[in-house]
C-alpha positions in Angstrom: 127.1 90.7 187.4 130.0 92.6 185.8 129.5 96.3 185.6 131.0 98.3 182.7 131.6 101.8 184.2 131.6 103.3 180.7 127.8 102.7 180.5 127.3 105.0 183.5 130.3 107.2 183.2 130.4 108.1 179.5 133.4 110.5 179.1 132.4 111.1 175.5 129.2 112.7 176.7 129.7 116.4 177.2 126.9 116.6 179.8 128.6 113.9 181.9 132.0 115.7 181.7 130.2 119.0 182.7 128.6 117.3 185.7 130.0 113.8 186.5 128.6 113.6 190.0 125.2 111.9 189.3 127.2 109.3 187.2 129.6 108.9 190.1 126.8 108.2 192.5 125.1 105.7 190.1 128.3 103.9 189.5 129.2 103.8 193.2 125.8 102.3 194.0 126.5 99.5 191.5 130.1 98.8 192.4 132.8 100.8 194.2 135.3 99.4 191.8 134.4 98.7 188.1 136.0 98.1 184.8 135.8 101.1 182.4 136.0 99.8 178.9 136.5 103.3 177.5 139.5 104.0 179.6 140.8 100.4 179.5 141.3 100.3 183.3 139.5 99.9 186.6 138.0 102.9 188.4 137.3 103.4 192.1 134.4 105.5 193.2 134.0 105.0 197.0 136.1 106.9 199.5 137.5 103.7 200.9 138.4 102.3 197.5 140.0 105.5 196.4 142.0 105.7 199.6 143.3 102.2 199.1 144.2 103.0 195.5 146.2 106.0 196.7 148.0 104.2 199.5 148.4 100.5 198.6 152.1 99.7 198.0 151.1 97.1 195.5 149.9 99.9 193.2 152.5 102.3 191.8 153.0 105.2 189.4 154.4 103.4 186.4 155.3 105.8 183.7 155.2 104.5 180.1 157.1 106.6 177.6 155.2 108.1 174.7 156.2 107.3 171.1 157.9 108.3 168.9 160.8 108.9 171.3 162.4 111.7 169.3 159.1 113.8 169.4 158.4 113.1 173.1 161.9 112.9 174.5 161.7 116.0 176.8 158.1 115.1 177.9 159.2 111.6 178.7 162.2 112.5 180.9 160.3 115.4 182.6 157.9 112.7 183.9 160.4 109.9 184.4 162.6 112.2 186.6 159.7 113.7 188.7 158.4 112.8 192.1 154.9 112.3 190.8 155.9 109.5 188.4 158.4 107.6 190.5 158.2 105.0 193.2 160.5 104.0 196.1 163.4 103.9 196.4 163.7 106.7 193.8 160.6 108.5 195.0 161.8 108.4 198.6 165.1 110.0 197.7 163.6 112.7 195.5 160.9 113.6 198.0 163.4 113.8 200.8 165.6 116.2 198.8 162.8 118.4 197.5 161.1 118.5 201.0 164.4 119.6 202.5 164.5 122.5 200.1 160.9 123.3 200.7 161.2 123.2 204.5 163.6 126.2 204.5 160.8 128.6 205.2 159.8 129.5 201.6 156.1 128.9 202.1 155.9 130.9 205.4 157.8 133.8 203.8 155.4 133.9 200.9 152.5 134.8 203.1 152.8 138.6 203.0 153.7 138.5 199.3 150.6 136.5 198.5 148.5 139.1 200.4 150.2 141.9 198.4 149.8 140.1 195.0 146.1 139.4 195.8 145.5 143.0 196.8 147.0 144.2 193.5 144.8 141.9 191.4 141.7 142.9 193.4 142.3 146.5 192.4 141.8 145.5 188.8 138.8 143.4 189.7 137.1 146.4 191.4 137.9 148.6 188.4 136.4 146.1 186.0 133.4 145.7 188.3 132.8 149.5 188.4 133.3 150.0 184.6 131.6 146.8 183.3 129.4 145.7 186.0 131.1 142.3 186.5 134.6 140.7 186.3 135.9 137.3 185.4 137.3 135.8 188.6 139.2 133.2 186.6 141.2 135.5 184.2 141.3 138.5 186.6 142.4 136.7 189.8 142.4 132.9 189.9 144.7 132.4 186.9 147.3 135.1 187.4 147.7 134.7 191.1 149.2 131.2 191.3 151.5 132.0 188.4 152.8 135.0 190.2 153.2 133.0 193.4 155.1 130.1 191.8 157.3 132.7 190.0 158.1 134.3 193.3 158.8 130.9 194.8 161.2 129.8 192.1 162.8 133.3 191.5 161.5 133.5 187.9 162.6 136.7 186.1 159.7 139.1 186.1 160.0 139.9 182.4 159.4 136.3 181.4 156.6 135.4 183.7 154.1 135.6 180.9 155.6 132.4 179.5 154.6 130.2 182.4 150.8 130.0 182.0 150.8 129.0 178.3 153.5 126.4 178.9 151.6 124.9 181.8 148.3 124.8 180.0 149.8 123.1 177.0 151.5 120.4 179.0 148.6 119.5 181.3 146.4 118.9 178.3 148.3 115.6 177.9 146.5 114.2 181.0 143.1 114.4 179.5 141.1 111.5 178.0 140.6 113.1 174.6 143.3 115.1 172.8 144.1 116.4 169.3 147.3 116.1 167.3 147.7 119.9 167.6 147.5 119.7 171.4 150.2 117.0 171.3 152.5 119.2 169.3 151.9 122.2 171.5 152.8 120.1 174.6 156.0 118.8 172.9 157.1 122.4 172.2 156.1 123.6 175.7 158.1 120.9 177.3 161.2 121.7 175.3 161.0 125.4 175.9 160.1 125.1 179.6 162.9 122.6 180.4 165.5 124.6 178.5 164.6 127.8 180.3 164.6 126.2 183.8 168.0 124.6 183.0 169.4 128.0 182.1 168.1 129.5 185.4 169.5 126.6 187.4 172.9 127.1 185.7 172.8 130.8 186.8 172.1 129.8 190.4 175.1 127.4 190.3 177.4 130.1 188.9 176.3 132.6 191.5 176.8 130.3 194.5 174.9 130.2 197.7 176.5 133.3 199.2 175.8 135.7 196.3 172.7 134.1 194.8 169.0 134.9 195.4 167.1 133.3 198.3 164.5 131.3 196.4 163.4 127.7 196.1 165.3 127.1 192.8 168.5 128.1 194.5 167.8 125.8 197.4 167.0 122.9 195.0 170.4 123.5 193.3 172.2 123.6 196.7 170.3 120.9 198.6 172.4 118.0 199.8 171.7 114.8 201.7 175.1 113.5 202.5 176.7 113.2 199.1 173.4 113.0 197.3 171.9 115.9 195.3 169.3 116.4 192.6 170.6 115.8 189.0 170.0 118.6 186.5 167.1 116.7 185.0 165.6 115.9 188.4 165.8 119.6 189.3 164.2 120.7 186.0 161.4 118.1 186.4 160.7 119.3 189.9 160.4 122.9 188.8 158.1 122.0 185.9 155.9 119.8 188.2 155.6 122.6 190.8 154.3 125.0 188.1 151.9 122.6 186.4 150.5 121.1 189.6 150.5 124.3 191.6 149.0 126.4 188.9 146.3 124.1 187.6 145.1 122.9 191.0 145.0 126.4 192.4 143.1 127.9 189.5 140.5 125.1 189.4 140.2 124.8 193.1 139.5 128.5 193.5 137.0 128.7 190.6 135.2 125.5 191.4 135.0 126.3 195.1 133.8 129.8 194.7 131.1 128.7 192.3 130.0 126.1 194.8 130.0 128.6 197.6 127.9 131.2 195.7 125.4 128.5 194.5 125.0 127.3 198.1 123.9 130.8 199.3 125.6 130.1 202.6 127.7 132.4 204.7 131.3 131.5 204.1 132.2 131.5 207.8 135.8 130.7 208.9 138.2 130.5 206.0 140.0 127.3 207.0 137.1 124.9 206.9 135.7 126.9 203.9 138.9 126.1 201.9 138.7 122.4 202.7 135.1 122.3 201.5 136.0 124.2 198.3 138.5 121.4 197.6 136.2 118.6 198.5 132.9 119.6 196.9 134.1 120.1 193.3 137.6 118.7 193.3 140.1 120.3 190.8 141.7 116.9 190.1 139.3 114.1 189.3 141.4 111.1 188.4 144.7 109.7 189.7 146.1 106.6 188.0 148.0 103.7 189.5 149.3 100.5 188.0 149.4 97.1 189.9 153.0 95.9 190.4 151.5 92.7 191.8 148.0 91.3 192.2 146.0 93.5 194.5 142.4 93.2 195.8 140.4 96.5 196.0 136.8 96.3 197.2 136.7 92.6 196.5 138.0 93.1 192.9 141.2 91.5 191.8 143.5 93.9 190.0 146.0 91.8 188.1 149.7 92.8 187.8 150.1 95.3 185.0 146.5 96.5 185.1 145.7 100.1 185.8 143.2 101.5 188.3 142.3 105.1 188.9 140.9 106.8 192.0 138.1 109.0 190.9 138.7 111.7 193.5 135.6 113.7 193.0 133.6 110.5 193.5 135.4 109.6 196.7 134.9 113.1 198.0 131.1 112.8 197.6 130.8 109.3 199.2 127.7 109.4 201.6 129.4 106.7 203.7 131.9 109.4 204.8 130.3 112.8 204.1 126.8 113.6 205.4 124.7 115.1 202.5 127.8 115.0 200.3 126.2 117.0 197.4 125.6 119.9 199.7 128.3 122.6 200.1 128.8 123.2 203.8 131.5 125.8 204.5 131.8 124.6 208.1 132.0 120.9 207.4 134.0 119.2 210.0 135.6 116.7 209.9 136.4 116.8 206.2 138.7 113.9 205.2 138.7 114.8 201.5 141.2 113.3 199.0 141.7 116.4 196.9 145.5 116.4 197.7 145.8 112.7 197.3 147.1 110.4 200.1 150.0 108.1 200.8 153.5 108.8 199.5 152.1 110.9 196.6 150.3 113.3 198.9 150.7 116.7 197.3 154.0 118.3 198.4 152.6 121.7 197.7 149.5 121.3 199.8 150.6 123.9 202.5 151.2 126.5 199.8 147.9 125.7 198.0 146.0 126.1 201.2 147.7 129.4 202.1 147.1 130.7 198.6 143.4 129.8 198.6 142.8 131.0 202.1 144.4 134.4 201.5 142.8 135.1 198.1 139.3 133.9 199.0 139.2 135.8 202.3 140.5 139.0 200.6 138.0 138.7 197.6 135.0 138.2 199.9 136.1 140.9 202.3 136.7 143.4 199.4 133.9 142.7 197.0 131.6 140.1 198.5 129.0 138.7 198.7 129.0 137.7 195.1 126.7 136.3 192.5 127.5 134.5 189.2 126.6 136.3 186.0 128.1 133.8 183.5 130.0 130.5 183.8 131.7 128.4 181.2 133.2 125.1 182.1 136.4 123.7 180.6 135.6 120.7 178.3 138.0 118.5 180.4 137.4 115.7 182.8 140.7 115.0 184.6 141.5 118.6 185.5 138.1 120.1 186.2 137.6 123.8 186.2 136.1 126.9 184.6 137.2 128.8 181.5 135.1 131.8 182.6 133.3 132.6 185.9 132.0 136.2 185.7 130.7 137.6 189.0 129.4 140.8 190.5 128.6 142.0 193.9 125.2 140.7 195.1 
């Protein structure tokens, strides 16, 4: 019997978007891969099927330009020239160049700076806790921290760092299932402004030269060479924009979702390393990763024809009982924990080491300074693909 995933996973239902996990479980029990008439594509819900979708070389990231071209021009090339929306051999080349710049010690050097930035934000959290009785862990810590970290990484001018979060939030709305015309227009403006700013910064790095310029990732992206190869201006700009969008949104949502899960569990957080992995698994910040069949592929006995799309529902795969014992429980000491929150295969998140460092540093500092915590008020974002909180007010328990 053919299963229509839309009947069990109705993404027009606000209650399903707010808590998709019961629908994931019901759909997985019916079929690990099913056609979703609402999305117009196949969806994978088991860990094994999601893993194959992420790794199978017969499935690729095939970017289709938005129309009309004049309105979406910058949005289109920001995606076409990025690592995320390219396949080998282009992807191999881009990832090699970007990884070469990343591997010059930038993440390791950021460790002490992340600690200092977290400490500064926690001062404000404590002041708000003392004056108001609670604080919003999203707006007071989880949102500003990754923006500050990415700004430090790229060498973004301090006086203009307030521009980053609005640009990122406008652009990532384009990945959601339901959008408005106003949100489309906001994304178009954000892409143009963001790309123009990064291009200006890159030109400054070029004019300074490696000897006199700052020691930041943007400078290394400008200077990186593999033989005679280098990043084009558009590839460099697309990389910087991707780092902000992916790094910021995943970090904010991973922190908020994970902290809410920890508090609700009532468990001792234990060691920070396994705690961070469980925060990412239990309520994944990214719920859907789309691929397109470049040839016929069989996933969980389902034939995906060339040109058809299939998405890995990462939150579903991360709660598969075939892989995770009591998957709906939040276990801070869960080990092993082969979650898919960072993806898998050639598109495994290039910023995963930085995201893990940022989460481990900030969560450990928050709990040591102000924990244990209890939730006073929580408001979910009305989004499915990028899952997170608009507000998560907490106080010391």
